[in-house]
C-alpha positions in Angstrom: 74.4 107.2 88.2 75.3 107.2 84.4 76.8 110.6 84.5 79.0 109.6 87.5 80.0 106.5 85.5 80.9 108.4 82.3 82.9 110.8 84.4 84.8 107.9 86.2 85.7 106.4 82.9 86.8 109.5 81.3 89.0 110.3 84.1 90.5 106.7 84.8 91.1 106.0 81.0 91.9 109.4 79.4 92.4 112.2 81.8 94.6 110.5 84.4 97.0 108.7 81.7 97.3 112.4 80.0 98.1 114.0 83.0 100.8 111.4 83.9 102.3 111.6 80.4 102.5 115.4 81.0 104.2 115.0 84.1 106.7 112.6 82.6 107.3 115.3 79.9 107.6 118.2 82.3 109.9 116.3 84.6 112.4 115.6 81.5 112.7 119.2 81.1 113.7 119.8 84.7 116.6 117.1 84.6 114.6 114.5 86.6 116.8 111.9 85.1 120.0 113.2 86.7 121.8 111.2 89.5 121.9 113.2 92.7 121.4 110.6 95.1 124.5 109.0 96.6 123.6 105.4 95.6 122.6 106.1 91.9 119.9 107.1 90.0 116.2 106.3 91.1 114.8 103.1 89.6 112.5 103.3 86.6 110.4 101.2 88.6 109.8 104.0 91.2 108.3 106.3 88.4 105.9 103.7 87.2 104.9 102.9 90.5 104.1 106.4 91.7 102.1 106.9 88.4 100.2 103.6 89.0 99.3 104.7 92.7 98.1 108.2 91.5 96.2 106.9 88.7 94.3 104.7 91.5 93.6 107.4 93.6 92.7 109.8 91.0 90.0 107.2 89.8 89.1 106.7 93.3 88.1 110.1 93.8 85.3 109.5 90.9 84.4 106.1 92.1 81.6 107.0 94.7 78.5 106.5 93.1 79.8 105.3 89.6 81.3 102.0 90.4 81.0 100.0 93.6 83.6 100.5 96.0 85.2 98.1 98.4 87.4 99.0 101.2 89.9 96.1 101.7 93.1 95.2 103.7 96.4 94.7 102.0 95.8 90.7 102.4 92.4 90.5 100.6 92.5 88.8 97.2 91.3 91.8 95.1 91.4 89.4 92.0 87.9 88.5 92.9 86.4 92.2 93.0 88.3 93.6 89.9 86.5 91.3 87.2 82.9 92.4 89.2 83.8 96.1 88.5 84.7 97.2 91.9 87.1 100.0 93.0 89.5 98.8 95.6 90.5 101.2 98.5 93.2 100.2 100.7 93.2 102.5 104.1 96.4 101.1 105.2 98.2 102.1 102.3 96.4 105.4 102.2 97.1 106.0 105.9 100.8 105.4 105.1 100.7 108.0 102.1 99.1 110.4 104.5 101.7 109.9 107.1 104.6 110.6 105.0 103.0 113.8 103.8 102.6 114.8 107.3 98.7 115.1 107.1 97.8 112.7 109.8 97.8 115.2 112.6 95.2 117.3 110.5 93.1 114.5 109.5 93.0 112.8 113.1 91.9 116.2 114.6 89.1 116.4 112.2 88.0 112.9 112.8 88.1 113.5 116.4 85.9 116.7 116.2 83.4 114.6 114.5 83.2 112.6 117.8 85.3 109.4 116.8 87.4 108.0 119.7 91.3 108.8 119.9 91.5 105.2 120.3 90.5 104.2 117.1 93.0 102.8 114.5 95.2 105.4 112.9 94.8 104.0 109.4 91.0 104.5 110.2 91.5 108.2 111.5 93.5 109.0 108.3 90.6 107.9 106.2 87.5 108.9 107.8 
């Protein structure tokens, strides 16, 4: 338990932010700041949101057994769980990310092979 907690803290507080800083540095070299979009350059908030989401899911990979994990819906007030040390997981958001990356058919197939019904919610099938 202690080793998992240490690994979780190292990844979420040191390695994750370091990887994001390296990605920012690398993207500057590729000219990521140039505007090739028809409506202007991407918003700075878009980059920051992507970093925040990436760090959250990276920490989530190491949360099991290290900190309590709560699967919540998008309307749940996580402000009650975060001070108690919970890592929150949003299956709906993760399902949407998997859908954009076109991974849902593969994930759904794996879940159905495990015996779950095809009538199960798509969000759940992407996360089980």
